[in-house]
Structures are given as C-alpha cells and as structure tokens.
C-alpha positions as CSV (number, residue, x, y, z in Angstrom):
1,X,104.5,-21.7,29.1
2,X,101.8,-22.6,31.4
3,X,98.2,-22.7,30.0
4,X,95.0,-21.3,31.9
5,X,94.2,-24.9,32.8
6,X,97.8,-25.5,34.2
7,X,97.6,-22.4,36.2
8,X,94.1,-23.3,37.6
9,X,95.5,-26.6,38.7
10,X,98.6,-25.0,40.5
11,X,96.4,-22.5,41.9
12,X,94.2,-25.3,43.4
13,X,97.6,-26.8,44.8
14,X,98.2,-23.4,46.7
15,X,94.7,-23.6,48.2
16,X,95.3,-27.2,49.3
17,X,98.6,-26.4,50.7
18,X,96.9,-23.7,52.9
19,X,94.5,-26.2,53.9
20,X,97.3,-28.5,54.9
21,X,99.2,-26.0,57.1
22,X,96.1,-25.6,59.3
23,X,94.6,-29.2,59.1
24,X,97.7,-31.2,59.8
25,X,97.7,-29.9,63.5
26,X,94.0,-29.7,64.0
27,X,93.2,-33.1,62.6
28,X,96.3,-34.9,64.2
29,X,95.2,-33.3,67.7
30,X,91.7,-34.5,67.3
31,X,92.8,-38.1,66.3
32,X,95.6,-38.2,69.2
33,X,93.1,-37.1,71.9
34,X,90.4,-39.5,70.7
35,X,87.9,-37.1,69.5
36,X,87.6,-38.8,66.1
37,X,86.7,-42.1,67.9
38,X,84.3,-40.3,69.8
39,X,82.6,-38.8,66.7
40,X,82.3,-42.4,65.1
41,X,80.9,-43.8,68.3
42,X,78.2,-41.2,68.9
43,X,77.0,-40.8,65.2
44,X,75.5,-37.4,66.4
45,X,77.3,-35.2,68.9
46,X,77.4,-31.6,70.0
47,X,80.5,-29.6,70.7
48,X,79.2,-29.2,74.1
49,X,79.0,-32.7,74.9
50,X,82.5,-33.4,73.4
51,X,83.8,-30.6,75.4
52,X,82.5,-32.2,78.7
53,X,83.7,-35.5,77.9
54,X,87.3,-34.3,76.9
55,X,87.5,-31.4,79.2
56,X,88.2,-29.3,76.3
57,X,87.4,-25.5,75.4
58,X,84.3,-25.7,73.6
59,X,84.8,-22.9,71.4
60,X,88.1,-23.8,70.0
61,X,86.9,-27.5,69.7
62,X,83.9,-26.3,67.7
63,X,86.2,-24.4,65.2
64,X,88.2,-27.5,64.8
65,X,84.9,-29.6,64.0
66,X,83.7,-27.1,61.6
67,X,87.2,-27.4,59.8
68,X,86.6,-31.2,59.4
69,X,83.2,-30.4,58.0
70,X,84.7,-27.8,55.4
71,X,87.2,-30.7,54.3
72,X,84.0,-33.1,53.8
73,X,85.2,-35.5,56.5
74,X,82.1,-35.1,58.7
75,X,78.6,-33.4,58.4
76,X,77.0,-30.6,60.3
77,X,73.4,-30.4,61.4
78,X,71.8,-27.3,63.1
79,X,68.8,-28.0,65.2
80,X,67.0,-25.0,67.0
81,X,69.9,-23.2,68.5
82,X,72.5,-26.1,68.8
83,X,75.0,-27.7,66.3
84,X,75.5,-31.3,66.0
85,X,78.3,-33.1,64.0
86,X,77.8,-36.5,62.3
87,X,80.2,-39.0,60.7
88,X,79.6,-39.5,56.8
89,X,80.7,-42.1,54.3
90,X,84.2,-40.5,54.3
91,X,84.8,-40.3,58.1
92,X,86.3,-43.7,58.8
93,X,88.8,-43.5,55.8
94,X,89.7,-40.1,56.6
95,X,90.1,-40.4,60.3
96,X,92.5,-43.6,59.6
97,X,94.8,-41.2,57.5
98,X,95.2,-38.5,60.3
99,X,97.9,-40.4,61.9
100,X,100.1,-39.6,58.9
101,X,100.0,-35.9,59.9
102,X,102.2,-36.7,62.8
103,X,105.5,-36.1,61.2
104,X,104.8,-32.6,59.9
105,X,103.1,-31.7,63.3
106,X,106.2,-32.8,65.1
107,X,108.4,-30.7,62.7
108,X,106.2,-28.0,63.5
109,X,106.7,-28.2,67.2
110,X,110.3,-28.8,66.7
111,X,110.8,-25.7,64.8
112,X,109.6,-23.5,67.7
113,X,113.1,-23.5,69.2
114,X,115.0,-22.2,66.1
115,X,115.2,-19.0,64.4
116,X,112.0,-18.0,62.4
117,X,113.8,-16.6,59.5
118,X,116.7,-18.9,59.0
119,X,117.2,-22.3,57.7
120,X,119.2,-24.1,60.4
121,X,120.9,-27.6,60.3
122,X,118.6,-29.6,62.8
123,X,115.3,-28.9,61.3
124,X,116.8,-29.6,57.9
125,X,117.7,-33.1,59.0
126,X,114.1,-33.6,60.3
127,X,112.8,-32.2,57.2
128,X,114.9,-34.6,55.1
129,X,113.2,-37.7,56.6
130,X,109.8,-36.2,55.8
131,X,110.5,-35.4,52.3
132,X,112.0,-38.9,51.7
133,X,108.8,-40.6,53.3
134,X,106.8,-38.3,51.0
135,X,108.9,-39.1,47.8
136,X,108.6,-42.9,48.4
137,X,104.8,-42.5,48.6
138,X,104.9,-44.0,52.3
139,X,101.4,-42.6,52.8
140,X,99.7,-44.5,49.8
141,X,97.4,-47.4,49.8
142,X,97.6,-49.0,46.4
143,X,94.6,-51.1,46.9
144,X,92.5,-48.0,47.8
145,X,88.9,-47.7,46.5
146,X,87.8,-44.3,44.9
147,X,86.8,-42.6,48.0
148,X,90.0,-43.5,49.6
149,X,91.8,-42.3,46.7
150,X,90.3,-39.0,46.8
151,X,91.2,-38.7,50.7
152,X,94.8,-39.9,50.1
153,X,95.3,-37.2,47.6
154,X,93.7,-34.8,50.0
155,X,95.9,-35.6,52.8
156,X,99.0,-35.9,50.7
157,X,98.6,-32.2,49.4
158,X,98.1,-31.3,52.9
159,X,101.3,-32.8,54.0
160,X,103.0,-31.2,50.9
161,X,101.7,-27.8,52.1
162,X,103.1,-28.2,55.5
163,X,106.3,-29.0,53.9
164,X,106.6,-26.4,51.1
165,X,104.6,-23.6,52.8
166,X,107.0,-22.3,55.5
167,X,110.0,-22.9,52.9
168,X,108.3,-20.7,50.2
169,X,107.6,-18.0,52.8
170,X,111.2,-17.9,54.1
171,X,112.5,-17.9,50.5
172,X,110.2,-15.1,49.6
173,X,110.9,-13.0,52.6
174,X,114.6,-13.5,52.2
175,X,114.7,-12.2,48.9
176,X,116.1,-15.6,47.5
177,X,113.3,-15.9,44.9
178,X,114.1,-12.4,43.5
179,X,117.8,-13.3,43.4
180,X,116.9,-16.5,41.5
181,X,114.8,-14.4,39.0
182,X,117.9,-12.5,38.1
183,X,119.8,-15.6,37.2
184,X,119.5,-18.2,34.5
185,X,120.9,-20.9,36.8
186,X,122.2,-21.0,40.4
187,X,124.1,-23.3,42.9
188,X,123.1,-23.9,46.3
189,X,126.4,-22.4,47.8
190,X,125.5,-19.2,46.1
191,X,122.7,-18.4,48.4
192,X,123.2,-20.4,51.7
193,X,126.3,-21.0,54.0
194,X,125.2,-24.7,54.3
195,X,124.7,-25.8,50.8
196,X,124.5,-29.4,51.6
197,X,121.5,-28.9,53.8
198,X,120.1,-26.3,51.6
199,X,120.2,-28.8,48.7
200,X,117.8,-30.9,50.6
201,X,115.0,-28.5,50.0
202,X,116.1,-27.6,46.4
203,X,116.2,-31.4,45.6
204,X,112.7,-31.8,46.9
205,X,111.5,-28.8,44.9
206,X,113.0,-30.4,41.9
207,X,111.1,-33.6,42.6
208,X,107.9,-31.6,42.8
209,X,108.8,-30.1,39.4
210,X,109.8,-26.5,40.6
211,X,113.5,-26.7,39.4
212,X,115.7,-28.5,37.0
213,X,118.9,-29.7,38.2
214,X,122.0,-30.5,36.3
215,X,125.3,-31.0,37.8
216,X,124.2,-29.4,41.1
217,X,123.1,-26.4,39.2
218,X,119.3,-25.4,39.7
219,X,117.0,-23.4,37.3
220,X,113.4,-22.6,37.6
221,X,110.8,-24.3,35.6
222,X,107.5,-22.5,34.6
223,X,105.7,-24.3,37.4
224,X,108.3,-23.3,40.0
225,X,108.0,-19.7,38.8
226,X,104.3,-19.8,39.2
227,X,104.8,-20.8,43.0
228,X,107.7,-18.4,43.5
229,X,105.7,-15.2,42.2
230,X,102.9,-16.2,44.5
231,X,105.0,-16.9,47.8
232,X,103.1,-14.2,49.5
233,X,99.9,-16.2,49.1
234,X,101.3,-18.4,51.7
235,X,102.4,-15.6,54.2
236,X,99.3,-14.8,56.2
237,X,98.8,-18.5,56.9
238,X,102.3,-19.4,57.8
239,X,102.4,-16.3,59.9
240,X,100.1,-18.0,62.5
241,X,102.4,-21.1,62.8
242,X,103.3,-19.9,66.4
243,X,99.7,-20.3,67.1
244,X,99.0,-23.5,65.1
245,X,101.9,-25.5,66.7
246,X,99.9,-24.9,70.0
247,X,96.5,-26.0,68.7
248,X,96.3,-29.0,71.1
249,X,96.9,-26.5,74.0
250,X,94.3,-24.1,72.9
251,X,91.7,-26.9,72.4
252,X,92.5,-29.0,75.5
253,X,94.5,-26.7,77.7
254,X,95.0,-23.1,78.7
255,X,93.1,-21.1,76.2
256,X,94.8,-17.8,77.4
257,X,98.4,-18.7,77.3
258,X,99.1,-17.3,73.8
259,X,97.1,-14.1,74.3
260,X,98.0,-12.9,77.7
261,X,100.8,-10.6,76.9
262,X,102.3,-7.7,78.9
263,X,102.1,-4.1,77.5
264,X,105.1,-3.7,75.0
265,X,105.5,-7.5,74.7
266,X,105.5,-8.9,71.2
267,X,102.6,-11.0,70.2
268,X,102.9,-14.7,70.7
269,X,100.3,-16.1,68.5
270,X,101.3,-14.6,65.1
271,X,104.5,-13.4,63.5
272,X,103.3,-10.0,62.7
273,X,106.3,-9.0,60.3
274,X,105.4,-12.0,58.2
275,X,101.8,-11.3,58.3
276,X,102.2,-7.8,57.1
277,X,104.6,-9.2,54.4
278,X,102.1,-11.7,53.1
279,X,99.0,-9.4,53.4
280,X,100.7,-6.7,51.2
281,X,101.5,-9.2,48.4
282,X,98.2,-11.2,48.6
283,X,96.0,-8.0,48.6
284,X,97.2,-6.2,45.8
285,X,94.3,-7.2,43.7
286,X,91.9,-5.7,46.2
287,X,93.9,-2.3,46.5
288,X,93.7,-1.9,42.9
289,X,89.9,-1.7,43.2
290,X,90.1,0.6,46.0
291,X,92.2,2.9,43.9
292,X,89.4,3.2,41.5
293,X,86.8,4.2,44.2
294,X,89.3,6.6,45.7
295,X,89.9,8.3,42.3
296,X,86.0,8.5,41.6
297,X,85.4,10.1,44.9
298,X,88.2,12.6,44.7
299,X,87.5,13.7,41.1
300,X,84.1,14.9,42.2
301,X,83.2,18.6,42.6
302,X,85.7,19.9,45.1
303,X,83.2,21.3,47.5
304,X,81.4,17.9,47.6
305,X,84.6,15.9,48.5
306,X,85.7,14.6,51.8
307,X,88.1,16.9,53.8
308,X,90.3,13.9,54.1
309,X,90.9,10.5,55.0
310,X,91.2,8.5,58.2
311,X,92.8,5.0,57.9
312,X,91.5,2.9,61.0
313,X,94.2,0.4,61.8
314,X,96.9,2.1,59.8
315,X,99.7,-0.5,60.7
316,X,102.9,0.8,59.1
317,X,101.4,3.7,57.1
318,X,101.7,1.9,53.8
319,X,98.1,2.1,52.8
320,X,97.7,5.6,53.9
321,X,100.8,6.6,52.0
322,X,99.5,4.8,48.9
323,X,96.1,6.4,49.1
324,X,97.8,10.0,49.3
325,X,100.0,9.2,46.1
326,X,96.9,8.1,44.2
327,X,94.9,11.2,45.1
328,X,98.0,13.6,44.5
329,X,98.9,12.2,40.9
330,X,95.6,10.8,39.6
331,X,92.7,13.2,40.8
332,X,91.3,16.5,40.4
333,X,91.9,17.0,44.1
334,X,95.5,16.3,43.7
335,X,95.6,19.5,41.3
336,X,94.2,21.7,44.0
337,X,95.9,20.5,47.2
338,X,97.2,24.0,48.1
339,X,93.6,25.5,48.2
340,X,91.8,22.3,49.3
341,X,94.3,20.4,51.5
342,X,93.9,16.9,52.4
343,X,93.7,16.1,56.0
344,X,95.1,12.7,56.6
345,X,94.9,10.6,59.7
346,X,96.3,7.3,60.7
347,X,94.8,5.7,63.7
348,X,96.0,2.5,65.4
349,X,95.4,0.7,68.7
350,X,98.9,-0.6,68.8
351,X,101.6,2.0,69.9
352,X,104.4,0.4,68.0
353,X,102.3,0.7,64.7
354,X,101.6,4.5,65.5
355,X,105.5,5.0,65.8
356,X,106.3,3.2,62.6
357,X,103.5,4.9,60.7
358,X,104.6,8.4,61.9
359,X,108.2,7.8,60.9
360,X,107.3,6.3,57.6
361,X,105.1,9.1,56.5
362,X,107.7,11.8,57.8
363,X,110.2,10.0,55.7
364,X,107.8,10.2,52.7
365,X,107.2,13.8,53.3
366,X,103.5,13.4,53.7
367,X,101.9,15.5,56.4
368,X,99.3,13.4,58.5
369,X,98.2,13.0,61.9
370,X,98.8,9.7,63.7
371,X,97.0,9.0,66.7
372,X,95.7,6.1,69.1
373,X,92.4,4.9,67.9
374,X,90.2,1.9,68.9
375,X,87.9,0.6,66.1
376,X,85.2,-0.3,69.0
377,X,85.3,3.5,70.3
378,X,84.6,6.0,67.3
379,X,83.1,8.4,69.7
380,X,86.4,8.8,71.5
381,X,88.1,9.1,68.0
382,X,85.6,11.8,67.0
383,X,86.4,13.6,70.3
384,X,90.0,13.5,69.8
385,X,89.7,14.9,66.3
386,X,87.3,17.6,67.2
387,X,89.1,18.7,70.3
388,X,92.7,18.5,69.0
389,X,92.4,19.4,65.4
390,X,89.2,21.0,65.0
391,X,87.7,18.5,62.5
392,X,84.8,16.3,62.4
393,X,85.2,12.7,61.9
394,X,82.1,12.7,59.6
395,X,84.0,15.1,57.2
396,X,86.5,12.4,56.4
397,X,86.3,9.3,54.3
398,X,86.8,6.5,56.6
399,X,88.9,3.5,55.2
400,X,89.9,0.3,56.6
401,X,91.3,-3.1,55.3
402,X,90.5,-6.6,56.9
403,X,90.0,-4.9,60.3
404,X,86.3,-5.2,61.6
405,X,86.4,-8.8,62.0
406,X,89.3,-8.3,64.4
407,X,87.6,-6.1,66.8
408,X,87.9,-6.7,70.6
409,X,85.1,-8.8,71.8
410,X,82.4,-7.3,74.1
411,X,79.2,-8.9,75.0
412,X,76.3,-7.5,73.1
413,X,73.0,-6.1,74.7
414,X,71.3,-9.3,76.0
415,X,67.9,-8.0,74.7
416,X,69.4,-7.6,71.3
417,X,70.5,-11.3,71.3
418,X,67.5,-12.6,72.8
419,X,65.2,-11.6,70.0
420,X,67.5,-12.8,67.1
421,X,67.8,-15.9,65.0
422,X,71.3,-16.8,63.8
423,X,71.6,-16.4,60.1
424,X,75.3,-17.5,59.7
425,X,77.4,-20.6,59.9
426,X,80.6,-19.6,61.5
427,X,82.3,-21.0,64.5
428,X,83.3,-18.3,66.9
429,X,85.2,-18.3,70.4
430,X,86.6,-15.9,72.7
431,X,89.4,-17.3,74.9
432,X,88.1,-20.7,74.4
433,X,84.6,-20.0,75.2
434,X,82.0,-20.9,72.3
435,X,80.0,-17.7,71.3
436,X,76.7,-18.1,70.0
437,X,76.2,-16.9,66.4
438,X,73.3,-14.9,67.6
439,X,75.7,-13.1,69.8
440,X,78.5,-12.4,67.2
441,X,75.9,-11.1,64.7
442,X,74.4,-8.9,67.6
443,X,78.0,-7.7,68.4
444,X,78.7,-6.8,64.6
445,X,75.4,-4.8,64.6
446,X,76.2,-2.8,67.6
447,X,79.8,-2.3,66.2
448,X,78.6,-1.0,62.9
449,X,75.8,1.1,64.7
450,X,78.6,2.9,66.6
451,X,80.1,3.9,63.1
452,X,77.0,4.9,61.5
453,X,76.7,8.4,62.6
454,X,80.2,9.2,61.4
455,X,79.9,7.7,57.9
456,X,76.6,9.1,56.8
457,X,78.2,12.0,54.9
458,X,81.2,10.3,52.8
459,X,80.8,6.8,53.7
460,X,83.0,3.8,55.0
461,X,85.3,2.4,52.5
462,X,86.1,-1.0,53.7
463,X,87.7,-4.4,52.5
464,X,86.5,-7.3,54.6
465,X,87.2,-10.9,55.0
466,X,84.5,-13.6,55.1
467,X,83.7,-17.2,55.9
468,X,81.8,-19.6,53.6
469,X,79.4,-22.2,54.7
470,X,81.5,-25.3,55.2
471,X,79.1,-27.4,53.1
472,X,79.9,-25.2,50.1
473,X,83.6,-25.4,50.7
474,X,83.6,-29.2,51.0
475,X,81.8,-29.3,47.7
476,X,84.5,-27.3,45.9
477,X,87.8,-28.9,47.1
478,X,90.8,-26.8,46.3
479,X,88.6,-23.7,45.0
480,X,89.2,-21.5,48.0
481,X,91.4,-20.8,51.0
482,X,88.5,-20.3,53.3
483,X,89.6,-23.4,55.5
484,X,92.9,-21.6,56.5
485,X,91.1,-18.4,56.9
486,X,88.5,-20.2,59.3
487,X,91.4,-21.8,61.4
488,X,93.7,-18.9,61.7
489,X,90.9,-16.4,62.6
490,X,88.8,-18.8,64.6
491,X,91.6,-19.8,66.9
492,X,92.7,-16.2,67.4
493,X,89.4,-15.0,68.4
494,X,88.4,-13.0,65.1
495,X,84.9,-12.8,63.8
496,X,84.7,-13.4,60.0
497,X,81.0,-13.9,59.0
498,X,79.6,-14.8,55.4
499,X,79.3,-11.9,53.0
500,X,75.5,-12.2,53.0
501,X,75.5,-12.0,56.8
502,X,77.7,-8.9,56.8
503,X,75.4,-7.2,54.1
504,X,72.2,-7.9,56.2
505,X,73.7,-6.8,59.4
506,X,75.1,-3.6,57.8
507,X,71.7,-2.9,56.5
508,X,70.2,-3.4,59.9
509,X,72.7,-0.9,61.2
510,X,71.4,1.5,58.6
511,X,74.2,1.1,56.2
512,X,74.1,-0.2,52.6
513,X,76.8,-1.1,50.1
514,X,76.7,1.0,47.2
515,X,76.4,-1.2,44.1
516,X,78.7,1.1,42.0
517,X,81.5,0.2,44.1
518,X,80.7,-3.3,45.3
519,X,83.1,-6.2,44.4
520,X,83.5,-9.6,45.8
521,X,86.3,-12.2,45.3
522,X,85.9,-14.7,43.8
523,X,82.6,-13.4,42.0
524,X,80.6,-16.4,43.2
525,X,79.1,-18.2,46.2
526,X,82.6,-18.9,47.6
527,X,83.4,-15.1,48.0
528,X,85.7,-14.7,50.9
529,X,86.8,-11.0,50.3
530,X,84.5,-8.0,49.6
531,X,84.9,-4.4,49.0
532,X,82.2,-1.7,49.8
533,X,81.4,1.9,50.3
534,X,78.9,1.7,53.1
535,X,76.5,4.8,53.4
536,X,73.4,5.6,55.1
537,X,70.4,4.0,53.3
538,X,68.7,7.2,52.1
539,X,72.1,8.7,50.9
540,X,73.3,5.6,49.2
541,X,73.2,5.7,45.3
C-alpha cells in the first residue's frame, strides 16, 4: 500500500508529466529556431525585439518565454510597461538538453495522421524506439554536476510525460483501465487485436513500475493503480495535442490556421470529446464544494430562494442535470417543487452543445429551457429570457464552470486601459498578437461589469482557473500543473489571471466573493482554481 509520502511523490510525477506534454514542443521549437541562442547572446531581451528578429508572432512567443521562466530556465524582469527575459545559471545547461525533446516532438507530429482513439502499428514502432532510448538512459550525462543533474531529471520526466500521457488517456477513455480493475491479471491479446505491438507499451509501463509481468501476464502494482485511477488528470492537457503539435506554426507562422473554422466545422485546436472527459474526472473535487453551496442556498426560506438556475456554457448538460438532482434530493426546495418549481436554463454559444444538452435533459426527464447564449452579452440573454419566458435573469442563480477566461476577446475602452497599472504576470495573446496585461485586466473588468446588474440579487456561482506567477512555479517544481494550463490556454487565446488579480478586478466591478463560500485549490500561494459566490458589495455577507 502506498504511503502519503509515496502518493505525494507520484502526484509530483503527474504534474511533471503534464509539464512535459507542453514543454517538449515549446522548448524544442525555440531551440530549433535559434531563440535559445539569441537569449544567451542578448543577456536581456524583450519579446518584441525577439519577434522582430525572428519574424515571429510576439504574443505566442511571449507565452513560450514565460513557460521557460516557470521551469526555472530563464528569468523575467518587468520594467515600466515592458517585460524582459534574461538567462540565469541554468540556461546554458537547460538549453543544451532541449535537443533531446526532438524524438517525442517528431512522434507528436507523426501521430497527426493516425486515429486519435486507437493504437495503430506505425506509431507503436516509433514509440518503441523512443522507449528503448529512454530505458537505456540515452539522455543522461553521468558526469553532470548538481545543477545539471536536476535539469536532467526535469527533462527526463518531461519526456516520460510525453510518452505516457497520451497512452494513459487512450487507455482511460477506452475503458481498458476499468476492465483491468476487474481482473486480477490479464494478457495483451485480451484487450488489443495486435498484442505484440500493445505489449510494447505494457512492457514500458512494467519498466516504470506500473505493472508486474510474468509469463506475458500482467497485473497492476499499487503505483500503476495510482496512475490508472487518475488517468483523467492527463485528459485536458492531452486534448490540446492537436494544437501543441503545431506550436512552431503558431509562434513562427500563421497564427490563424487552427482557429479559422467554418460554421459547423469541428474545432481544430482541441479534441473536445477528450477535453470534456478529462474535465469531468479532474474537476470532481470542485463540484463537491459547489454541491455544498447549492444545498445551502436552496435550504433557505423558500421565498428568498432563486426562481431557478442558469448554467452559462452548459456543454452537454451534465452539470445542470447534476445540480437539479442535488436540489431535488437534498434540499428543502426539492420537497416543494410542485409549489415552487425550479426554472432551469442551459445556455451555450455552440449550437451542437445546445442540441446535446436538450437531448440529455429530455432523456433524464428534466424540464429545462436550452437556449443560445454568449457569455459576453448577458443583456441579450436577459432580453431573451424576459421576452420568451417572462422571467428575469436576476431572479436566477447564475452558475458557470471554467468559462469566464474563455470569453471571446474584444478590445476594452482605451480610456480604461490608459489609466491602469497592470497587476498580473500573465502572458496573453489574440491570434498571435501580444495583449498588454492592462488591456486584459480592463477587458475582465468590463466583462464582469456587464454581469453585475444581473447577479446582485442571488449572485454568480463560479469556478475559475488561474495562472500563478512563474517565479513561484519555478520555486516549487512538481507542485502544480500551472505550466500546462498556461501553455494550453495561452496558445488558444484564453485569459487566466492570478487569483488575486481576479478578486481585485471583481471588486472593482462591484462584486465580492463571499468568504463563507470561498475556496481555493491548493490552499496556498500556488492556487490555480477558485470557487466563489460573487455578489454586490453591500449584499455580500
């Protein structure tokens, strides 16, 4: 049985694996294009100057440089309204190891031509060579000093993550792990039509200590079960592999090519099915806290309760369905639904999501309205609800999960930007253009101000994702998945700000987080997720 110390160490491995999934393509691209050499030559350089020199897209280049800072490989200095990057005592050694990412980056690109859900023979063969190199410790320098040893271990875990991350997700989504849990032992041919190729992966996982193998029969170790039960933790990051395999194009080429899709055409930058699967498993802890808040609100005096709930960004309707069941089965309101019916609304910008939500709620026999809604236009949403259903948006409890940072970008009021001083450290872009932090914070302010009139009565229940200052991340290697978040969201034009920044901007918009319901994860300076019930200042208690 694993001890607390064992579990802590394995959790650190997961975070380092997630780092590797994003750092391998980013670091290798910067190395291959000569940016790392330029950083060493310049000693102090701005992303704007580097962008001019390399003809790159400054916004995405800045995202990449901030990732190097979060890994501790370069330093960052803010002067006036500009950012500069400087080499440190790890830079030369770290950059010399970037070439070793080449194998997994080539595998990543090679995999684009194969089925995203199946293990096929050709990628197996490429993967076998990489695994053999890894097991033979091809990447090690036995004469390394202490700094180089640390960097070696860092890069090795990154490469390991790039190998096992997609594998774990495919096994998890395919239900194979669940089948394994039912068996004391199994053979490769029981679960794959090409057992010889599949054994390549299983043998590597044996080498990592995840399985025992005897007479070609495999069984889980405690370590292997730890990772298998947390397969969804890899899901969100792996879902962005369609984008990560094109990081070189995003930074140095056409910044639009992944995002320019026709109406009805599937997204190119993310595997949305995988993203939803990973989110559902990884976010269960946060949803438990939301359940507590929902129960408290709907146990109040019936005349003081919201008339219902609006889930903005309803996705497939699963969260709205879950909330209804919590209210129905665990609250005072649930006992009086006939006299005090619950008005449920699912709103989404995506027409496919609207259709899926409507179908799923009908199948669950839950009465709800499912409508088109844009998180950036609550006024139109309020108008639709009033005109079509005779209900005020402010009479509903507004809820949303991990959505506000994914709002569509619009330039904020120039006057609002001109008088601001940036308080956050994030790296933000829109279609390759670098966004000033002042502009991003002003945009967030205007976004929350739009919602403020509609959440004064019952509040805005929100789960939000955050970045963390890269210096803090670098000082706590393996303690946070923030590097992966910064990469996947930074290259896909999403705007995750630090928790402190979010709270300050919300307050500026006239909204405060009620202490009774506030939570952050983890509960320290590395907090990357927060839960709030935001209410108007004078009504917050």
